[in-house]
PAKE-180918 format. One record per residue (C-alpha): residue in three letters; x, y negated, z negated. Coordinates in Angstrom, 2 decimals, m for minus. Last residue first. Example, Ala and Ser with C-alpha at 12.3 -4.5 7.8 and 13.67 -1.06 7.14 Angstrom:
BEGIN
[rec SER; [13.67; 1.06; m7.14]];
[rec ALA; [12.30; 4.50; m7.80]];
end
This chain:
BEGIN
[rec UNK; [135.11; m125.06; m88.15]];
[rec UNK; [132.97; m127.65; m90.00]];
[rec UNK; [134.53; m130.68; m88.10]];
[rec UNK; [131.22; m132.04; m86.64]];
[rec UNK; [132.11; m131.02; m83.00]];
[rec UNK; [132.98; m127.61; m84.17]];
[rec UNK; [129.71; m126.88; m86.01]];
[rec UNK; [127.81; m128.27; m83.00]];
[rec UNK; [129.77; m126.04; m80.70]];
[rec UNK; [129.19; m123.08; m82.72]];
[rec UNK; [125.46; m123.87; m83.02]];
[rec UNK; [125.24; m124.33; m79.36]];
[rec UNK; [126.99; m120.96; m78.95]];
[rec UNK; [124.44; m119.20; m81.15]];
[rec UNK; [121.68; m120.68; m79.18]];
[rec UNK; [119.36; m123.38; m80.65]];
[rec UNK; [115.77; m123.37; m81.24]];
[rec UNK; [113.36; m126.28; m82.03]];
[rec UNK; [110.72; m125.81; m84.71]];
[rec UNK; [107.21; m125.24; m83.31]];
[rec UNK; [106.87; m121.60; m84.46]];
[rec UNK; [108.16; m122.33; m87.86]];
[rec UNK; [104.71; m122.15; m89.85]];
[rec UNK; [103.63; m119.08; m87.91]];
[rec UNK; [107.21; m117.33; m88.94]];
[rec UNK; [106.54; m118.31; m92.48]];
[rec UNK; [102.88; m116.95; m92.10]];
[rec UNK; [104.32; m113.66; m90.78]];
[rec UNK; [106.84; m113.45; m93.55]];
[rec UNK; [104.10; m113.86; m96.37]];
[rec UNK; [101.92; m111.22; m94.63]];
[rec UNK; [105.11; m108.98; m94.55]];
[rec UNK; [105.49; m109.44; m98.15]];
[rec UNK; [101.91; m108.60; m98.92]];
[rec UNK; [102.46; m105.48; m97.12]];
[rec UNK; [105.42; m104.50; m98.99]];
[rec UNK; [103.64; m105.16; m102.28]];
[rec UNK; [100.42; m103.50; m101.28]];
[rec UNK; [102.56; m100.29; m100.49]];
[rec UNK; [104.49; m100.25; m103.81]];
[rec UNK; [101.43; m100.80; m105.92]];
[rec UNK; [99.62; m97.78; m103.83]];
[rec UNK; [102.87; m95.68; m104.44]];
[rec UNK; [102.75; m96.34; m108.04]];
[rec UNK; [99.17; m95.70; m108.56]];
[rec UNK; [99.32; m92.56; m106.42]];
[rec UNK; [102.39; m91.36; m108.60]];
[rec UNK; [100.10; m91.72; m111.53]];
[rec UNK; [100.63; m93.94; m114.44]];
[rec UNK; [101.86; m93.48; m117.99]];
[rec UNK; [104.79; m95.91; m117.66]];
[rec UNK; [107.39; m93.40; m118.75]];
[rec UNK; [105.56; m90.33; m116.92]];
[rec UNK; [105.17; m92.48; m113.53]];
[rec UNK; [108.67; m93.73; m113.67]];
[rec UNK; [110.05; m89.98; m114.21]];
[rec UNK; [107.88; m88.80; m111.40]];
[rec UNK; [108.66; m91.45; m109.17]];
[rec UNK; [112.61; m91.11; m109.83]];
[rec UNK; [112.15; m87.24; m109.18]];
[rec UNK; [110.50; m88.19; m105.92]];
[rec UNK; [113.26; m90.57; m104.77]];
[rec UNK; [115.68; m87.73; m105.52]];
[rec UNK; [113.75; m85.27; m103.38]];
[rec UNK; [113.34; m87.69; m100.56]];
[rec UNK; [109.82; m88.03; m100.18]];
[rec UNK; [107.06; m86.47; m97.96]];
[rec UNK; [103.62; m87.96; m97.95]];
[rec UNK; [100.37; m86.04; m97.61]];
[rec UNK; [97.30; m88.39; m97.35]];
[rec UNK; [94.06; m88.49; m99.21]];
[rec UNK; [91.74; m91.61; m98.69]];
[rec UNK; [90.12; m93.26; m101.57]];
[rec UNK; [86.72; m94.79; m101.09]];
[rec UNK; [84.80; m91.41; m102.09]];
[rec UNK; [86.52; m91.42; m105.31]];
[rec UNK; [89.37; m89.38; m106.52]];
end
C-alpha cells in the first residue's frame, strides 16, 4: 500500500463478500481494486445525475394533480 492510499474497514454481507472474492480470483484483481472501481463508478454516476439536475433547474414544474388534469383534458386517461 502506498502512502497516498488510506486504509478503511468495511463490513460486507457474507454472500456479497464471497461474490467479491470469487470475482477477484477470477479476474486476478484485488478486492480493493474491485471496491475502488465500484465506488468510483457510483460517484461518477452521482456527478452525472447532479449535472442533469442542474441543467433542468429552469424547467417548469407541474403538480401531479395538474398532470392528471392535463392527461384527462387531452384524452390520455
